[in-house]
C-alpha positions in Angstrom: -64.9 29.2 -31.2 -66.4 25.7 -31.4 -65.2 23.0 -29.1 -63.7 20.0 -30.8 -65.6 16.8 -30.5 -62.7 15.1 -28.7 -62.7 17.5 -25.8 -66.5 18.0 -25.8 -67.0 14.3 -25.2 -64.1 14.1 -22.7 -64.0 17.0 -20.3 -61.1 15.5 -18.4 -58.9 16.3 -21.5 -59.6 20.1 -21.3 -56.7 22.2 -20.2 -57.1 25.4 -18.2 -55.1 28.0 -20.1 -54.7 30.3 -17.0 -52.2 29.1 -14.4 -53.2 29.3 -10.7 -51.7 32.5 -9.1 -48.9 32.1 -6.6 -49.9 32.6 -3.0 -49.4 36.2 -1.8 -47.0 35.0 0.9 -44.4 33.6 -1.4 -43.4 31.3 -4.2 -46.1 29.0 -5.6 -43.7 26.0 -5.5 -41.8 26.3 -2.2 -43.5 29.2 -0.2 -40.2 31.2 0.2 -40.3 34.9 -0.7 -39.8 35.3 -4.4 -37.3 38.2 -3.8 -35.1 35.7 -1.9 -34.6 33.3 -4.9 -31.3 33.2 -6.8 -31.4 32.5 -10.6 -31.3 28.7 -10.1 -34.0 28.7 -7.4 -36.3 30.9 -9.5 -35.9 28.8 -12.6 -36.4 25.5 -10.5 -39.5 26.8 -8.8 -41.0 28.2 -12.1 -40.5 24.8 -13.8 -41.9 23.0 -10.8 -45.1 25.1 -10.9 -45.4 25.0 -14.7 -45.0 21.2 -14.9 -47.1 20.6 -11.7 -44.2 18.6 -10.1 -43.9 17.5 -6.5 -40.2 17.8 -5.7 -37.8 19.1 -3.0 -36.8 22.7 -2.7 -33.4 23.9 -3.9 -33.7 27.5 -2.8 -30.8 29.1 -0.9 -33.3 31.1 1.3 -33.2 30.2 4.8 
């Protein structure tokens, strides 16, 4: 598939379609074990990773 001229000329506009894997030790957003997340914490952490946000943890793990 050919690359569009816009992204060929501006490599900083390219988007990596594969997200970085979460660390083996826990959640990619907060580091807590994924099994310890409740529904809200899991949704919050997934949105944090998906949107590349830097925000405080809301997990009930602890």
